[in-house]
C-alpha positions as CSV (number, residue, x, y, z in Angstrom):
1,M,43.6,-25.0,6.7
2,K,42.3,-27.0,3.7
3,T,39.9,-24.1,2.9
4,R,42.6,-21.5,3.0
5,L,44.9,-23.6,0.7
6,L,42.0,-24.0,-1.8
7,L,41.2,-20.3,-1.7
8,I,44.9,-19.3,-2.1
9,L,45.2,-21.6,-5.0
10,L,42.1,-20.1,-6.7
11,S,43.4,-16.6,-6.0
12,L,46.8,-17.4,-7.6
13,L,45.0,-18.8,-10.7
14,S,43.0,-15.6,-11.0
15,I,46.2,-13.6,-10.8
16,T,48.3,-15.6,-13.3
17,A,45.5,-16.1,-15.9
18,N,45.5,-13.6,-18.7
19,A,42.8,-10.9,-18.9
20,Q,40.5,-13.1,-20.9
21,E,40.6,-15.9,-18.2
22,L,40.3,-14.1,-14.9
23,L,38.1,-16.1,-12.5
24,K,34.9,-14.1,-12.3
25,I,32.2,-15.1,-9.8
26,R,29.3,-16.7,-11.8
27,K,27.0,-17.7,-9.0
28,I,26.6,-17.3,-5.2
29,S,24.5,-19.7,-3.1
30,F,24.2,-20.7,0.5
31,S,23.6,-24.0,2.4
32,G,22.6,-24.6,6.0
33,N,20.7,-21.4,6.3
34,S,17.1,-21.5,7.5
35,A,16.7,-18.4,9.8
36,I,17.8,-16.1,7.0
37,S,16.9,-16.7,3.4
38,G,19.4,-16.8,0.6
39,S,18.0,-13.6,-1.0
40,K,18.4,-11.7,2.3
41,L,22.0,-12.9,2.7
42,K,22.8,-11.7,-0.8
43,E,21.7,-8.3,0.3
44,E,24.2,-8.4,3.1
45,I,27.3,-9.4,1.0
46,N,29.1,-7.2,-1.5
47,I,29.8,-9.7,-4.2
48,E,28.6,-9.0,-7.7
49,A,28.0,-12.2,-9.7
50,S,28.3,-12.2,-13.4
51,S,25.2,-12.0,-15.7
52,K,25.3,-11.7,-19.5
53,F,22.3,-9.4,-19.3
54,N,23.8,-7.0,-16.8
55,E,27.2,-7.0,-18.5
56,R,25.8,-6.3,-21.9
57,F,23.1,-3.8,-21.2
58,F,24.1,-2.2,-17.9
59,D,27.9,-2.5,-18.0
60,K,28.0,-4.3,-14.6
61,E,31.2,-6.4,-14.3
62,A,31.3,-9.4,-12.0
63,D,33.8,-9.4,-9.1
64,L,37.0,-11.4,-9.4
65,Y,37.3,-14.3,-7.0
66,T,40.0,-13.5,-4.3
67,L,40.7,-14.7,-0.8
68,P,40.2,-11.2,0.9
69,L,36.9,-10.9,-0.8
70,Y,35.7,-14.2,0.5
71,E,36.8,-13.5,4.0
72,E,35.3,-10.1,4.0
73,N,31.9,-11.6,3.1
74,L,32.2,-14.3,5.7
75,N,32.4,-11.4,8.2
76,R,29.4,-9.8,6.6
77,I,27.3,-13.0,6.9
78,R,28.5,-13.5,10.5
79,Y,27.4,-10.0,11.3
80,A,24.0,-10.5,9.7
81,Y,23.4,-13.6,11.8
82,Q,24.6,-11.8,15.0
83,K,21.9,-9.1,14.4
84,E,19.4,-11.9,14.2
85,G,20.5,-13.4,17.6
86,F,22.8,-16.2,16.3
87,L,26.1,-15.6,18.2
88,N,27.5,-19.1,17.7
89,I,27.4,-19.2,13.9
90,S,30.3,-21.0,12.2
91,F,31.2,-22.0,8.7
92,N,32.3,-25.2,7.0
93,D,34.6,-25.4,4.0
94,P,32.9,-23.7,1.1
95,I,31.9,-25.5,-2.1
96,V,33.9,-23.9,-5.0
97,K,33.4,-25.0,-8.6
98,V,35.3,-23.6,-11.5
99,T,33.6,-23.9,-14.9
100,R,35.3,-24.4,-18.2
101,K,34.9,-20.7,-18.9
102,N,36.9,-19.8,-15.7
103,K,33.7,-18.8,-13.8
104,V,33.4,-19.6,-10.1
105,K,30.3,-21.0,-8.5
106,L,30.7,-20.4,-4.7
107,T,28.5,-21.9,-2.0
108,F,28.8,-20.6,1.6
109,K,28.2,-23.5,4.0
110,I,26.7,-22.2,7.2
111,N,26.2,-23.7,10.7
112,E,23.7,-21.4,12.3
113,G,23.8,-22.8,15.8
114,E,21.1,-22.0,18.4
115,P,19.8,-18.5,18.7
116,I,20.0,-16.4,21.8
117,K,16.7,-16.3,23.6
118,V,15.4,-13.7,26.1
119,S,15.3,-15.2,29.6
120,S,14.1,-12.1,31.5
121,I,13.1,-8.5,31.0
122,L,13.3,-6.0,33.9
123,F,12.6,-2.3,34.2
124,T,14.6,-0.2,36.6
125,I,13.0,3.2,36.9
126,D,15.0,5.9,38.6
127,S,17.2,3.2,40.2
128,V,14.3,1.3,41.7
129,V,13.1,-2.1,40.4
130,K,9.5,-1.6,41.3
131,T,7.6,-1.6,38.0
132,K,4.2,-2.4,39.5
133,E,4.4,0.6,41.9
134,L,5.7,3.2,39.4
135,L,3.7,2.2,36.3
136,S,-0.1,1.9,35.9
137,K,-1.6,-1.5,35.0
138,K,-2.5,-0.1,31.6
139,T,1.1,1.0,30.9
140,Q,2.5,-2.3,32.2
141,R,0.1,-4.2,29.9
142,K,1.0,-2.0,26.9
143,L,4.7,-2.5,27.4
144,K,4.2,-6.2,27.7
145,L,1.9,-6.6,24.6
146,Q,3.5,-4.1,22.2
147,S,7.2,-4.8,23.0
148,Q,8.9,-6.8,20.3
149,L,11.2,-8.8,22.6
150,K,9.4,-11.5,24.6
151,V,10.6,-13.9,27.3
152,N,11.6,-17.3,25.8
153,K,11.6,-15.8,22.3
154,R,14.6,-15.1,20.0
155,F,16.6,-11.9,20.5
156,R,17.0,-9.6,17.5
157,D,18.9,-6.3,17.3
158,E,16.1,-4.7,15.3
159,W,13.5,-5.6,18.0
160,F,15.8,-4.4,20.7
161,Y,16.2,-0.9,19.3
162,E,12.5,-0.7,18.4
163,D,11.7,-1.5,22.1
164,K,14.1,1.1,23.3
165,N,12.4,3.8,21.2
166,F,9.0,2.5,22.2
167,I,9.8,2.6,25.9
168,G,11.2,6.1,25.6
169,E,8.0,7.3,23.7
170,E,5.8,5.8,26.3
171,F,7.5,7.8,29.1
172,N,7.3,10.9,26.9
173,N,3.5,10.3,26.6
174,M,3.3,10.0,30.4
175,G,4.6,13.6,30.7
176,Y,8.4,12.8,31.1
177,A,9.9,15.0,28.3
178,Y,13.4,14.4,29.5
179,A,13.2,10.6,29.9
180,Q,16.3,8.6,28.9
181,V,16.4,4.9,28.3
182,K,19.6,2.9,28.7
183,H,20.1,-0.8,29.3
184,K,22.2,-3.6,30.9
185,M,22.4,-6.9,29.2
186,A,23.9,-10.2,30.4
187,V,24.4,-12.7,27.6
188,D,25.3,-16.4,28.3
189,T,26.6,-18.0,25.0
190,S,26.8,-21.4,26.6
191,L,23.1,-21.4,27.6
192,N,22.1,-19.1,24.7
193,T,20.2,-16.7,27.0
194,A,20.1,-13.0,27.5
195,D,18.8,-11.1,30.5
196,I,17.7,-7.5,29.7
197,N,17.4,-4.7,32.3
198,W,16.0,-1.5,30.9
199,L,17.4,1.5,32.9
200,I,15.0,4.4,32.7
201,D,15.7,7.9,34.0
202,S,12.3,9.5,33.9
203,G,13.4,13.0,34.8
204,K,10.8,15.5,36.0
205,D,7.1,15.7,35.2
206,C,6.5,18.2,32.4
207,Y,3.5,20.2,31.2
208,F,2.5,22.1,28.1
209,G,3.2,25.8,28.4
210,P,2.0,28.6,26.1
211,I,1.0,27.6,22.6
212,M,2.0,29.9,19.8
213,V,1.0,29.7,16.1
214,Q,2.8,31.4,13.3
215,G,2.9,31.3,9.5
216,N,-0.9,31.2,9.0
217,E,-2.5,34.0,7.0
218,R,-5.8,32.9,5.4
219,V,-6.7,30.4,8.2
220,K,-7.4,32.0,11.5
221,T,-5.4,31.0,14.5
222,K,-8.7,30.1,16.2
223,R,-9.4,27.5,13.5
224,V,-5.9,26.0,13.9
225,M,-6.3,25.8,17.7
226,K,-9.5,23.7,17.3
227,Q,-7.2,21.0,15.9
228,V,-4.8,21.1,18.9
229,R,-5.5,18.2,21.2
230,F,-3.8,19.7,24.3
231,K,-4.0,23.0,26.2
232,E,-1.7,24.9,28.5
233,G,-1.3,23.0,31.8
234,D,-1.9,19.5,30.4
235,A,0.7,16.8,31.0
236,W,3.2,16.9,28.1
237,S,2.8,14.1,25.6
238,K,4.6,13.3,22.4
239,Y,1.6,11.3,21.2
240,E,-0.7,14.3,21.5
241,I,1.7,16.4,19.6
242,D,1.9,13.8,16.7
243,E,-1.9,13.5,16.6
244,T,-2.3,17.3,16.5
245,Q,0.1,17.5,13.6
246,K,-2.1,14.9,11.7
247,Q,-5.3,16.9,12.4
248,I,-3.8,20.1,11.2
249,Y,-2.7,18.5,8.0
250,N,-6.2,17.0,7.6
251,I,-7.6,20.5,7.1
252,G,-5.8,20.5,3.7
253,M,-4.8,24.1,3.9
254,F,-1.1,23.7,4.8
255,R,1.9,22.5,3.0
256,V,4.0,22.4,6.2
257,A,2.8,21.9,9.8
258,S,5.7,21.6,12.3
259,I,5.1,21.4,16.0
260,K,8.1,22.2,18.2
261,T,8.5,21.8,21.9
262,L,10.9,24.6,23.1
263,I,13.4,23.1,25.5
264,S,16.2,25.2,27.1
265,D,19.3,24.1,28.9
266,E,17.7,24.7,32.2
267,K,15.2,21.9,31.5
268,P,12.1,23.6,32.9
269,D,9.0,21.6,33.7
270,T,6.7,23.9,31.7
271,L,7.4,23.6,28.0
272,P,6.1,26.2,25.4
273,T,4.9,24.8,22.1
274,L,5.5,26.5,18.7
275,I,3.3,25.6,15.8
276,V,5.0,26.7,12.5
277,L,2.8,26.6,9.4
278,K,3.2,27.2,5.7
279,E,0.0,27.5,3.8
280,A,-0.5,25.7,0.5
281,P,-1.1,27.8,-2.7
282,R,-4.6,28.9,-3.0
283,W,-4.9,27.9,-6.6
284,I,-3.9,24.3,-7.6
285,S,-4.4,23.0,-11.1
286,R,-3.7,19.8,-12.9
287,F,-4.0,19.1,-16.6
288,G,-3.4,15.9,-18.6
289,V,-3.5,14.5,-22.1
290,G,-3.2,10.9,-23.1
291,Y,-4.3,8.0,-25.2
292,G,-5.5,4.6,-24.2
293,R,-6.7,1.5,-26.0
294,E,-10.1,1.7,-24.2
295,D,-10.8,5.4,-23.8
296,K,-8.9,6.5,-26.9
297,F,-7.8,10.2,-26.8
298,R,-8.4,11.7,-23.4
299,V,-7.9,15.1,-21.9
300,F,-8.8,16.5,-18.4
301,A,-8.4,19.6,-16.3
302,D,-8.8,19.9,-12.5
303,I,-8.7,23.3,-10.9
304,Q,-8.9,23.7,-7.1
305,Y,-9.4,26.8,-5.0
306,L,-8.6,26.7,-1.3
307,G,-10.6,28.7,1.3
308,F,-13.9,28.9,-0.6
309,P,-16.8,29.1,0.2
310,T,-15.7,28.5,3.8
311,R,-12.3,29.5,5.2
312,T,-11.1,25.9,5.4
313,G,-13.2,24.5,2.6
314,R,-12.0,23.4,-0.9
315,S,-13.7,23.9,-4.2
316,S,-12.7,22.2,-7.4
317,L,-13.9,22.1,-11.0
318,Y,-13.2,19.0,-13.0
319,A,-13.7,18.5,-16.8
320,K,-12.8,15.4,-18.9
321,H,-13.2,14.2,-22.4
322,S,-12.4,10.7,-23.7
323,G,-13.9,7.9,-25.8
324,L,-15.6,6.5,-22.8
325,E,-16.7,9.8,-21.4
326,P,-17.4,12.4,-24.2
327,Y,-18.0,14.9,-21.4
328,N,-17.7,14.8,-17.6
329,F,-18.2,18.0,-15.7
330,Q,-18.1,18.0,-11.9
331,Y,-18.0,20.5,-9.1
332,K,-16.8,19.4,-5.7
333,F,-16.9,21.2,-2.4
334,T,-15.0,19.5,0.5
335,Q,-15.3,20.6,4.1
336,P,-12.8,18.8,6.4
337,A,-13.1,18.3,10.2
338,V,-16.8,19.0,10.3
339,I,-17.8,16.9,13.3
340,L,-14.7,14.9,14.2
341,P,-11.0,15.9,13.4
342,F,-10.6,13.2,10.7
343,N,-13.8,13.4,8.8
344,S,-15.0,15.4,5.7
345,I,-18.2,16.3,3.9
346,I,-18.2,16.4,0.2
347,V,-20.9,17.9,-2.0
348,N,-20.6,16.9,-5.7
349,P,-23.0,17.9,-8.4
350,F,-22.2,16.5,-11.8
351,I,-23.2,16.0,-15.4
352,M,-21.6,13.4,-17.7
353,K,-22.1,11.3,-20.8
354,Q,-20.9,7.7,-21.0
355,H,-20.2,5.7,-24.1
356,E,-19.7,2.1,-23.1
357,P,-19.7,-1.0,-25.3
358,S,-23.1,-1.9,-23.8
359,Y,-24.8,1.5,-23.5
360,Q,-24.7,5.3,-24.1
361,I,-26.3,7.4,-21.3
362,E,-26.3,10.9,-19.9
363,R,-26.2,11.2,-16.1
364,T,-27.1,14.3,-14.1
365,G,-27.1,14.3,-10.3
366,V,-25.6,15.2,-7.0
367,N,-23.7,13.2,-4.3
368,L,-23.4,14.1,-0.6
369,T,-20.6,12.0,0.9
370,F,-19.4,11.7,4.5
371,L,-15.8,10.4,4.8
372,Q,-14.3,9.1,8.0
373,H,-10.5,8.6,8.3
374,F,-9.9,6.2,11.2
375,S,-6.2,5.6,10.5
376,E,-3.6,5.6,7.7
377,Q,-5.0,2.2,6.7
378,F,-8.7,2.3,7.4
379,N,-11.3,4.6,5.8
380,T,-15.1,4.6,5.6
381,S,-17.7,6.5,3.6
382,V,-21.5,7.1,3.5
383,N,-22.9,8.5,0.3
384,F,-26.4,9.9,-0.4
385,Y,-27.3,10.6,-4.0
386,I,-30.0,11.6,-6.4
387,E,-29.6,11.1,-10.1
388,E,-31.5,11.4,-13.4
389,V,-30.4,9.0,-16.2
390,N,-31.3,9.7,-19.9
391,S,-30.4,7.2,-22.6
392,D,-29.0,8.3,-26.0
393,S,-29.4,5.4,-28.5
394,T,-29.0,2.9,-25.6
395,V,-27.5,-0.3,-27.0
396,V,-29.0,-2.5,-24.3
397,E,-32.7,-1.6,-23.8
398,P,-33.9,-1.2,-20.2
399,T,-35.8,-4.1,-18.8
400,L,-39.6,-3.9,-18.5
401,T,-39.2,-3.5,-14.7
402,I,-37.0,-0.4,-15.1
403,S,-39.4,1.1,-17.7
404,D,-42.1,0.9,-15.0
405,Y,-40.2,3.6,-13.1
406,S,-39.4,5.9,-16.0
407,D,-41.2,8.7,-17.8
408,G,-40.5,6.9,-21.0
409,A,-38.2,4.2,-22.5
410,D,-35.2,6.5,-22.4
411,S,-35.1,8.0,-18.9
412,Y,-35.4,7.0,-15.2
413,S,-34.5,8.3,-11.7
414,K,-32.1,6.9,-9.1
415,S,-31.8,7.9,-5.5
416,G,-30.4,6.1,-2.4
417,F,-27.4,5.6,-0.3
418,A,-24.1,3.7,-0.4
419,L,-21.9,2.5,2.4
420,G,-18.3,1.6,1.9
421,F,-15.0,0.9,3.6
422,I,-11.4,0.1,2.6
423,Y,-8.5,-1.2,4.6
424,F,-5.1,-1.1,2.9
425,N,-1.7,-1.6,4.5
426,G,0.4,-2.3,1.4
427,E,3.8,-0.8,1.2
428,P,4.9,1.1,-0.7
429,R,1.4,2.5,-1.5
430,L,1.8,3.1,-5.2
431,D,3.5,-0.2,-6.0
432,P,3.1,-2.6,-3.0
433,V,5.3,-5.6,-2.3
434,T,3.8,-6.5,1.0
435,G,0.4,-6.2,2.8
436,F,-3.2,-6.5,1.7
437,S,-6.3,-4.5,0.8
438,L,-9.9,-5.2,1.5
439,A,-12.7,-3.0,0.1
440,F,-16.5,-3.4,0.4
441,N,-19.3,-1.3,-0.9
442,I,-23.1,-1.8,-0.8
443,K,-25.7,0.4,-2.4
444,R,-29.5,0.6,-1.8
445,N,-31.4,2.5,-4.6
446,G,-35.0,3.7,-4.4
447,T,-34.9,5.4,-1.0
448,F,-35.6,9.1,-1.4
449,V,-37.5,9.6,-4.7
450,E,-40.7,7.6,-5.1
451,E,-40.1,7.1,-8.8
452,S,-36.5,5.8,-8.5
453,I,-35.7,2.2,-9.3
454,P,-35.5,-0.1,-6.2
455,F,-32.4,-2.4,-6.3
456,Y,-29.4,-3.5,-4.3
457,R,-25.7,-3.6,-5.5
458,S,-22.7,-4.8,-3.6
459,L,-19.0,-5.4,-4.4
460,I,-16.2,-6.8,-2.4
461,E,-12.6,-6.9,-3.5
462,Y,-9.5,-8.4,-1.8
463,K,-5.9,-8.0,-2.8
464,K,-2.8,-9.6,-1.3
465,Y,0.9,-9.0,-1.9
466,W,3.9,-11.2,-1.0
467,G,7.5,-10.1,-1.3
468,I,9.1,-13.4,-2.2
469,K,12.5,-12.0,-2.4
470,P,14.1,-8.6,-3.4
471,G,12.7,-7.7,-6.8
472,T,10.1,-10.4,-6.9
473,T,6.5,-9.9,-5.8
474,L,3.5,-12.3,-6.0
475,A,0.1,-10.4,-6.2
476,F,-3.4,-11.9,-5.9
477,K,-6.8,-10.4,-6.5
478,A,-10.4,-11.7,-5.9
479,K,-13.6,-9.8,-6.7
480,L,-17.2,-10.7,-6.0
481,G,-20.2,-8.6,-7.2
482,Y,-23.9,-9.0,-6.5
483,A,-26.9,-7.0,-7.6
484,R,-30.7,-7.6,-7.7
485,M,-34.0,-5.8,-8.1
486,V,-36.0,-5.5,-4.9
487,Y,-39.3,-6.8,-6.2
488,D,-38.4,-9.2,-9.0
489,D,-35.5,-11.1,-10.7
490,G,-34.9,-8.6,-13.5
491,L,-31.6,-6.9,-14.4
492,V,-30.6,-3.7,-12.6
493,P,-30.1,-0.6,-14.8
494,V,-27.4,-1.0,-17.4
495,E,-24.8,1.3,-15.8
496,E,-25.2,-0.6,-12.5
497,R,-24.7,-4.1,-13.9
498,F,-21.4,-5.9,-13.8
499,Y,-19.2,-6.3,-16.9
500,A,-15.9,-8.3,-17.3
501,G,-13.0,-8.0,-19.6
502,G,-10.5,-5.2,-20.0
503,S,-7.2,-3.9,-18.7
504,Y,-8.3,-4.0,-15.0
505,S,-10.4,-7.2,-15.3
506,V,-9.8,-10.5,-17.2
507,R,-7.2,-9.2,-19.7
508,G,-7.8,-11.9,-22.4
509,W,-10.9,-10.0,-23.4
510,A,-11.6,-6.4,-24.5
511,R,-13.5,-4.1,-22.3
512,S,-16.9,-5.6,-21.2
513,Q,-16.6,-8.4,-23.8
514,L,-16.7,-11.3,-21.3
515,G,-20.2,-12.4,-20.2
516,P,-23.7,-12.4,-21.5
517,K,-24.4,-11.0,-24.9
518,D,-27.5,-10.4,-27.0
519,D,-28.2,-11.8,-30.5
520,A,-26.2,-9.0,-32.1
521,G,-23.2,-9.9,-29.9
522,V,-23.5,-6.8,-27.7
523,P,-22.6,-7.3,-24.0
524,T,-25.7,-7.1,-21.8
525,G,-23.9,-7.3,-18.4
526,G,-25.4,-9.2,-15.5
527,N,-26.2,-9.2,-11.8
528,S,-23.4,-11.5,-10.7
529,L,-19.6,-11.1,-11.1
530,L,-16.7,-13.3,-10.0
531,E,-13.1,-12.5,-10.9
532,G,-9.6,-13.6,-9.7
533,S,-6.1,-12.9,-10.8
534,I,-2.6,-14.0,-9.8
535,E,0.5,-12.2,-11.0
536,S,4.3,-12.7,-10.5
537,R,6.2,-9.4,-10.8
538,H,10.0,-9.4,-11.4
539,L,12.4,-6.5,-11.3
540,I,14.7,-7.4,-14.3
541,A,16.5,-4.0,-14.4
542,P,16.4,-0.8,-12.5
543,K,12.8,0.6,-12.9
544,L,11.9,-2.2,-15.3
545,V,9.4,-4.9,-14.3
546,F,8.4,-8.1,-16.1
547,A,5.2,-9.7,-15.0
548,A,3.4,-13.0,-15.9
549,F,-0.2,-13.4,-14.9
550,V,-3.3,-15.6,-15.1
551,D,-6.8,-14.1,-14.9
552,A,-10.2,-15.8,-14.4
553,G,-13.7,-14.6,-14.2
554,N,-17.2,-14.2,-15.7
555,V,-20.5,-12.4,-15.4
556,W,-23.9,-14.1,-15.1
557,H,-27.3,-12.7,-15.8
558,D,-29.0,-13.8,-12.6
559,S,-28.4,-12.7,-9.0
560,F,-26.3,-15.3,-7.2
561,G,-25.7,-17.0,-10.5
562,Y,-22.1,-17.9,-9.8
563,R,-20.8,-21.1,-11.5
564,L,-17.2,-22.1,-11.0
565,D,-17.4,-24.5,-14.0
566,D,-18.3,-21.5,-16.2
567,L,-15.3,-19.4,-15.4
568,H,-13.2,-18.1,-18.3
569,Y,-9.4,-17.9,-18.1
570,A,-6.6,-15.8,-19.7
571,A,-2.8,-15.7,-19.4
572,G,-0.3,-13.2,-20.5
573,V,2.8,-11.1,-19.8
574,S,3.5,-7.5,-19.1
575,I,6.4,-5.0,-19.2
576,R,6.1,-2.0,-16.8
577,F,8.3,1.0,-16.1
578,K,8.4,2.4,-12.6
579,T,7.7,6.1,-12.3
580,P,7.2,8.4,-9.3
581,I,3.4,8.1,-9.8
582,G,3.4,4.3,-10.1
583,P,4.2,1.8,-12.9
584,V,3.3,2.5,-16.5
585,G,3.3,-0.4,-19.0
586,I,1.8,-2.8,-21.5
587,D,-0.1,-6.0,-20.9
588,V,-0.5,-8.7,-23.5
589,A,-3.0,-11.5,-22.8
590,K,-4.8,-14.4,-24.6
591,P,-7.8,-16.6,-23.5
592,I,-6.8,-20.1,-22.6
593,F,-9.0,-23.3,-22.5
594,D,-11.5,-21.2,-24.5
595,E,-12.9,-21.0,-28.0
596,E,-11.9,-17.4,-28.1
597,K,-8.2,-17.2,-29.2
598,K,-7.6,-13.5,-30.0
599,W,-4.7,-11.7,-28.3
600,Q,-5.5,-8.5,-26.4
601,L,-3.2,-5.5,-25.8
602,H,-3.7,-3.1,-22.9
603,F,-1.9,0.1,-21.9
604,N,-1.9,0.7,-18.1
605,I,-1.1,3.5,-15.7
606,G,-0.5,1.8,-12.4
607,N,-0.6,-1.9,-11.6
608,P,-3.8,-3.7,-12.7
609,F,-4.3,-4.4,-9.0
């Protein structure tokens, strides 16, 4: 009663005040909530609090404080908690403060109560409660391990519906195309328990019927059928259909690949399958022009032709010019699904010239790469290469060891292999707010050509993303590099050394300017690299992100020369604009705790990590 009187009084004040003094909601907060964060609760309510920034620049007015608005949002909060399994939620009198400027600060006081826990889960299949007799041990184990709802654990609506879909798909994969999943649930709010009984009508066993393919012109039907994981007469399975669709897309020749099971009202047990395809354009081209602080003016062209030289192969020609690469010409032939459905072979001859702060070289060679796609998150590669390197007024002279393997002081050969993998589960992929990435690569040079320089090089990089609250992400990166010559302690070739500083490194330094230098102040690079960054990203307006960051790192001459007391640090801020291809923005950074005090400005496409 006290609460209603207070709210009615405040509502009357907001009605009787003149237009300049209406009670606008200044701030919303919550107390007593532990199961659901305040930021999540703000997503559930429909109150717009005042903000000078939003009012001035985005014309967003704050809501007026009224009793109906308050009660409506109590129901929204109650519903949010009920979805999380809290059926006994209650509310104490809110804390309502009115500022001198007639702005309301409102605090919802929440008593969450005890959540509903699952006390039992049963499966009634075709009206019979005999799970062990009707389901294999493998299926029973899968249902137990992969179901979200667990006995003695909290009940959540989201997990309930996920489990319902999961159970239905499992029966589909067992050949029951007409399976239906319903449920009975007994909830005891005094004991805070829920008993769940899944009622499954499996229907009849179903099998794949005739398989038809239409829409393909350049790619023969025989080639498409090689990607189909089932054949006529096999037990019908939604999983096999989904995997077949992925394998057809992996060929890279189709813009659309739709697989339909043809089901009629008679519900037959033999189900025809129709694969409908739409081929991608045979010619695909990309062109771009831009300017960057490091690579200056840049222009590139990438032209791809599908179905050459093999019917499912892809050929592409790539050309680029920039300050860092005066010329870069590459031909790439990609053949998908060579041995396994999700692998590819790439042949890549190239010729390029590189102008880095530490060196200027010309590289000519060829790569042979085997790619294996294990899942949406995990990929591996094996690369074999042969390369000839010619210096052109090389700033950093090759070491004596390298000159032992060259025809002269200005050329040498490289050959070997590299192994790599990357695991990335960040979402969304172009601008992740959750998940992590782990990438590793190791190279062994001096394998195929006797004159090539023998050395090892490896690099490992870890990235982690935390969504603190809507619009706020904390990102972390750590990178460790190691290289060494096989027979002595000399430096590896200049283009294989590690360098630090730049827009994707320690941003308080210009490109390659952090680390060892010669007497003339030219970066020499090194055999050891250690870097780390932490960045807080905040969405301050639609599509506009402000970030603050701290970077640390250094390069050392010797292999395993890491020294934590010799790290250099930089701090800065960034403004980025979100686009369909990822963020575009400007980073400004300055060294801290360092003799170097110069500010650095970087233009970035995409997040630095």
